[in-house]
C-alpha positions, 0 to 999 in steps of 0.5 A, spaced: 226 282 452 221 280 447 213 281 449 213 273 448 219 272 453 216 276 458 209 272 458 213 266 459 217 269 464 211 271 468 207 265 467 214 261 470 214 266 476 207 265 478 200 267 478 200 274 482 207 276 480 205 282 476 200 285 482 204 282 488 211 282 486 217 277 489 220 277 495 227 275 496 229 272 503 236 271 505 240 269 511 243 274 515 249 273 519 252 277 526 259 280 527 263 286 527 263 289 520 268 294 519 271 298 513 277 293 510 281 300 509 281 302 516 286 301 521 283 297 527 280 300 531 275 301 525 273 308 525 267 306 520 263 300 522 256 297 520 253 295 527 248 291 524 247 284 521 250 283 514 248 278 508 253 273 505 256 276 499 255 270 495 248 270 497 247 277 495 250 276 488 245 270 487 240 275 489 243 280 484 242 275 478 235 273 480 233 281 480 236 282 474 231 278 470 225 280 475 226 287 473 224 286 466 217 283 468 216 286 475 216 293 477 222 295 482 218 297 488 215 290 488 221 286 488 223 286 496 229 284 499 228 281 506 232 277 511 229 270 512 227 271 519 221 276 516 218 270 513 211 268 515 209 261 512 201 263 513 202 269 510 205 267 503 201 271 498 207 272 493 212 269 489 218 268 494 225 266 492 230 263 498 237 263 498 242 258 502 241 251 505 243 250 512 243 258 513 236 259 511 230 257 515 226 258 510 229 254 505 229 248 510 221 250 511 220 250 504 223 243 503 220 240 509 213 242 510 210 244 503 205 239 502 208 237 495 212 231 493 219 231 495 224 231 490 230 232 495 232 233 502 238 236 505 241 233 511 247 236 515 252 233 519 260 232 518 257 232 511 252 236 508 248 232 503 242 233 498 238 226 498 234 225 492 228 222 491 231 216 487 236 215 492 242 219 489 246 223 494 250 229 493 255 231 498 261 235 501 264 236 507 261 241 512 263 247 508 263 251 515 269 247 517 273 249 511 278 254 510 278 258 503 283 253 500 280 247 502 273 249 500 276 250 493 279 243 492 272 240 494 266 239 489 260 243 491 253 242 489 247 246 489 239 246 488 234 250 483 227 248 485 220 251 484 215 248 490 208 250 489 204 252 496 197 248 495 194 253 500 196 259 497 197 257 490 204 261 490 211 259 488 217 258 492 224 258 488 229 255 492 236 257 490 241 253 495 248 251 495 251 246 500 257 251 500 256 259 498 259 259 491 254 254 489 249 258 492 251 264 487 252 259 481 245 257 482 242 264 482 247 265 476 244 259 472 237 261 474 238 267 471 241 265 464 237 258 464 230 260 466 227 259 459 230 252 458 227 250 465 220 253 463 220 249 456 222 243 460 217 244 466 212 249 464 208 250 471 210 244 474 214 244 480 221 241 479 228 240 482 235 241 478 241 239 482 248 242 479 255 240 480 261 245 481 267 242 480 274 244 483 277 249 482 270 252 484 267 257 479 260 259 481 259 261 473 261 254 471 257 248 473 254 242 470 247 239 471 247 232 474 240 230 476 233 233 474 226 231 477 219 234 476 213 232 471 215 235 464 210 238 459 209 236 452 208 243 450 208 249 454 202 254 454 203 261 457 198 267 457 
């Protein structure tokens, strides 16, 4: 990455990212996990909680660019329950929608103009400030084949915490593949987002049409104050 691009990315990520790094918050799921190749009862088991494969892939895409501007020991992967709002002192990435309480906290409680909100019921929805709604049937009720025939949606958003000045990046799909896809899109299009919004907060809604492929999506809505000329230092 060119020196100029590194400066852009540092500015985009937040004022303290070099000194304090980033924390990535993922939801954890309970359950008995065993090696797929082992006969039951499994001889090898992982006895604790586990991250979702799709959330982890989204985080992997993000860390692939963070590692170009932040020392690896300053990139922290944490479970969502470890997040403390009052102690937010570095750039944070949160992954997933309904499954991640940090995502819900960020979109409901940060003292900024709300570009969108999530609603969860029989349908899971992204309700935008202009009244547009993007929804799908509750993905937790769908099997693999049924989910693959749905149109899924995801959000990439940057929200500033007025109290600390830190930034929270939301990487959240209604379904799991959209979360992964939002991570991939962020990693490959961060410069486009920076050129469009600079240091301003924003939200981008992505649409994933069937057959669902996390690497194939289309932006369908943009929210935020655009900049005429991006400055960085």
